[in-house]
C-alpha positions as CSV (number, residue, x, y, z in Angstrom):
1,M,85.1,39.2,104.5
2,S,87.9,37.0,105.6
3,F,90.1,34.9,103.3
4,G,92.8,32.3,103.8
5,Y,95.9,31.1,102.1
6,Q,97.9,27.9,102.1
7,V,101.7,28.0,101.9
8,L,102.7,25.5,99.2
9,G,106.5,26.0,99.5
10,F,109.0,27.9,97.4
11,G,112.3,27.4,95.7
12,V,115.2,29.7,94.8
13,V,115.2,30.5,91.1
14,T,118.4,29.2,89.6
15,P,119.4,28.1,86.1
16,A,118.8,24.5,87.2
17,A,115.4,25.3,88.7
18,A,114.1,28.2,86.6
19,A,110.5,27.2,87.2
20,S,110.7,27.6,90.9
21,A,108.7,30.5,92.5
22,D,109.8,33.0,95.0
23,F,106.3,33.1,96.3
24,T,103.3,30.6,96.0
25,V,100.0,31.9,97.3
26,T,96.7,30.1,97.3
27,I,93.4,32.0,97.8
28,S,91.2,29.4,99.6
29,S,88.1,31.5,100.6
30,D,86.2,34.5,99.2
31,V,88.0,37.8,99.2
32,N,87.0,41.4,98.4
33,N,89.5,43.5,96.4
34,Y,92.6,41.4,96.5
35,N,95.9,43.2,95.8
36,L,98.7,40.8,95.2
37,A,101.5,43.3,95.6
38,T,100.2,44.5,99.0
39,D,99.8,41.0,100.2
40,L,103.4,40.0,99.2
41,S,104.8,43.2,100.8
42,N,102.9,42.6,104.1
43,N,102.8,38.8,104.3
44,G,105.5,37.5,101.9
45,G,107.2,35.6,104.6
46,S,104.2,33.3,104.8
47,Y,104.4,32.5,101.1
48,G,108.1,32.2,100.4
49,A,111.1,34.4,100.3
50,G,110.1,37.0,103.0
51,N,108.2,40.2,102.5
52,W,108.7,41.7,99.0
53,N,110.4,45.1,98.9
54,G,108.1,46.3,96.2
55,S,110.8,46.8,93.5
56,D,112.7,43.6,92.8
57,A,111.7,41.3,90.0
58,I,110.0,38.2,91.5
59,T,108.4,35.0,90.4
60,V,105.0,34.2,91.8
61,V,102.4,31.5,91.5
62,L,98.9,32.5,92.5
63,N,96.3,29.8,92.9
64,I,92.6,30.4,93.2
65,D,90.7,27.4,94.6
66,A,87.5,26.0,93.1
67,G,84.4,27.5,94.7
68,V,86.2,30.7,95.7
69,T,85.1,34.1,94.5
70,V,87.3,37.2,94.2
71,Y,85.0,40.1,94.0
72,S,84.8,43.9,94.4
73,A,82.6,46.1,96.5
74,N,82.8,49.0,94.0
75,T,83.2,49.5,90.3
76,S,86.3,51.7,90.5
77,T,88.5,49.0,92.0
78,P,89.1,45.8,90.1
79,S,88.5,42.6,92.0
80,L,92.1,41.3,91.6
81,V,94.9,43.9,91.2
82,V,98.5,43.0,90.1
83,D,101.3,45.5,89.9
84,L,104.7,43.8,90.3
85,A,106.9,46.8,89.6
86,T,108.7,45.5,86.5
87,S,107.8,43.3,83.5
88,D,110.8,41.1,84.5
89,S,108.5,39.9,87.3
90,V,106.8,36.6,86.3
91,L,103.4,35.6,87.5
92,T,101.4,32.4,86.9
93,I,97.7,32.5,87.9
94,N,95.9,29.2,88.1
95,N,92.2,30.1,88.5
96,S,89.8,27.3,89.4
97,G,87.4,29.8,91.0
98,N,85.6,33.0,90.0
99,V,87.0,36.5,89.6
100,V,84.1,38.9,89.0
101,G,84.0,42.6,88.6
102,K,81.1,44.6,90.1
103,G,78.2,45.6,87.9
104,G,77.3,49.2,87.2
105,A,74.2,50.8,88.6
106,G,71.3,51.6,86.3
107,G,70.7,55.3,85.5
108,V,68.0,56.9,87.6
109,G,64.9,58.1,85.8
110,D,63.3,61.5,86.4
111,L,61.2,64.1,84.6
112,S,63.9,65.2,82.1
113,N,66.8,63.6,80.4
114,G,67.6,60.1,81.6
115,A,70.8,59.5,83.6
116,S,73.5,57.3,82.1
117,G,74.2,53.9,83.5
118,G,77.3,53.3,85.5
119,A,80.3,51.5,84.0
120,G,81.0,47.9,85.1
121,G,84.1,47.1,87.1
122,H,87.0,45.1,85.9
123,A,87.7,41.6,87.1
124,M,91.5,41.6,86.9
125,S,94.0,44.5,86.4
126,M,97.6,43.8,85.3
127,Q,100.5,46.2,85.4
128,D,104.3,45.7,85.1
129,V,104.3,41.9,84.9
130,T,104.8,39.0,82.6
131,V,101.8,36.9,83.3
132,T,100.3,33.6,82.3
133,I,96.7,33.1,83.3
134,N,95.3,29.6,83.3
135,N,91.6,29.8,83.5
136,L,90.7,26.2,84.2
137,S,87.6,24.2,83.5
138,G,84.6,25.6,85.3
139,A,86.4,28.8,86.3
140,K,85.2,32.3,85.5
141,I,86.8,35.6,84.8
142,Q,84.0,38.1,84.2
143,G,83.9,41.9,84.0
144,G,80.9,43.6,85.5
145,G,78.0,44.5,83.2
146,G,77.3,48.1,82.5
147,G,74.2,49.7,83.9
148,G,71.3,50.5,81.6
149,G,70.5,54.1,80.8
150,A,67.3,55.6,82.2
151,G,64.4,56.5,80.0
152,G,63.6,60.1,79.1
153,G,60.9,61.7,81.2
154,N,58.4,64.3,80.1
155,Q,57.0,67.6,81.4
156,Q,53.8,69.3,80.4
157,R,52.4,66.2,78.6
158,G,48.9,66.9,77.3
159,S,49.3,70.7,77.6
160,A,46.8,72.2,75.2
161,V,45.6,75.6,73.9
162,D,42.2,76.6,75.4
163,S,39.4,78.4,73.7
164,E,41.1,81.8,74.5
165,G,44.3,80.7,72.8
166,V,46.2,80.2,76.0
167,C,48.5,77.1,76.4
168,Q,47.4,75.5,79.6
169,N,49.7,73.3,81.7
170,G,49.8,69.5,81.3
171,S,51.2,66.8,83.5
172,N,54.8,65.6,84.3
173,F,55.9,62.0,84.3
174,A,59.2,60.5,85.4
175,A,60.7,57.7,83.4
176,A,61.9,54.3,84.6
177,S,65.4,53.7,85.8
178,G,67.8,51.5,83.9
179,G,68.5,47.9,84.8
180,A,71.6,47.1,86.9
181,G,74.5,45.5,85.2
182,A,75.3,41.8,85.9
183,G,77.3,41.5,89.2
184,T,75.8,44.6,90.9
185,A,74.1,43.1,93.9
186,N,76.6,40.2,94.2
187,A,79.0,38.3,92.1
188,T,76.3,36.0,90.6
189,A,73.5,38.6,90.1
190,A,72.0,38.7,86.7
191,A,71.5,41.9,84.7
192,G,68.4,43.9,85.4
193,S,65.7,44.2,82.7
194,A,64.5,47.3,80.8
195,S,61.2,48.8,82.0
196,D,58.7,51.4,80.9
197,N,56.6,53.7,83.1
198,G,54.2,54.5,80.3
199,S,52.6,58.0,79.8
200,N,54.9,58.5,76.7
201,T,58.0,58.4,78.8
202,G,61.0,56.6,77.3
203,A,61.7,53.0,78.2
204,S,64.8,52.4,80.2
205,G,67.7,50.3,78.9
206,A,68.5,46.8,80.3
207,G,71.7,46.2,82.2
208,G,74.5,44.5,80.4
209,D,75.4,40.8,81.0
210,F,78.8,40.1,82.5
211,G,81.4,41.8,80.3
212,A,78.8,43.6,78.2
213,A,77.7,47.3,78.1
214,G,74.3,48.4,79.3
215,A,71.6,49.4,76.8
216,N,70.6,53.0,76.1
217,G,67.3,54.4,77.4
218,A,64.8,55.7,74.9
219,A,63.5,59.3,74.6
220,A,60.1,60.4,75.7
221,T,57.4,60.9,73.0
222,A,54.7,63.0,74.7
223,S,52.9,65.8,72.9
224,G,51.5,69.2,74.0
225,C,51.9,72.9,73.4
226,K,54.4,73.2,76.3
227,V,55.8,69.7,76.2
228,N,59.4,69.0,77.0
229,N,60.6,65.4,76.2
230,G,63.8,64.2,77.8
231,A,66.4,62.1,76.0
232,G,67.2,58.6,77.1
233,G,70.4,58.0,79.1
234,T,73.5,56.2,77.7
235,G,74.2,52.6,78.8
236,G,77.3,52.1,81.0
237,A,80.5,50.7,79.6
238,A,81.3,47.0,80.1
239,G,83.9,46.0,82.7
240,K,86.8,44.1,81.3
241,A,87.7,40.5,82.2
242,I,91.4,41.5,82.2
243,R,92.6,45.1,82.0
244,A,96.2,45.5,80.9
245,V,97.4,48.9,82.3
246,S,101.1,49.1,81.1
247,G,104.2,47.0,81.0
248,V,102.3,43.8,80.6
249,S,103.1,40.7,78.6
250,Q,100.1,38.4,78.9
251,T,99.2,34.8,77.9
252,L,95.7,33.6,78.5
253,N,94.9,29.9,78.4
254,N,91.2,29.5,78.8
255,S,89.2,26.3,79.4
256,G,86.5,28.1,81.4
257,T,84.5,31.2,81.0
258,V,85.9,34.7,80.1
259,A,83.4,37.5,79.8
260,G,84.7,40.9,78.7
261,A,87.7,42.3,77.0
262,T,91.1,40.9,77.9
263,S,93.5,43.8,77.2
């Protein structure tokens, strides 16, 4: 999906103008997997002091406009990634929009142990930077919800000993899959519900809300002389609102919504 920027001007950082930024970037339309360092290295001349060399300490202002969503197409990549090479780099993020991690998939139910739900993706990831994040009124920073664990299935339910003392076969039943974590289908998608396929299979776990873990699935409870009851799957971990990798000094000023851990 395409996205746009507006150049708001820049100033040379001097003792008399210490608040001036080398680069000022405004995200003005939706963007998938935004990497600030990559953008400054490739397009820095559009935002200020020329393309960044990837190693010098810099001062950056990043604005996210109201109504804009920064999202991710996968849970393994945070929606907004910052790595500015050194904690001497100073970044101010003014978020008036939405930065949302992708939700984790629900675990798939089958005839045996339920599969675990997928972990939710992180909204922001910070590394080697001194950052102030101003999450303004109406803005959102939300980790993806973890997927719910699948229920446990059963095999040989109702198996019974016949008149000759032989254990006869029963029936097999697959359990329900877990609910998807919030943010799975799109950046505003609600978490999926728990469900139950009956026949003594275990109920699945619900997906987690934004920034919350998915629920565990339940074990099967069938009976029979050959029965094999599967365990429920574990719910997926919550995605963080802000993940601090290393070399981060962070200040968060929140007047909006933050869902998930911030470190």
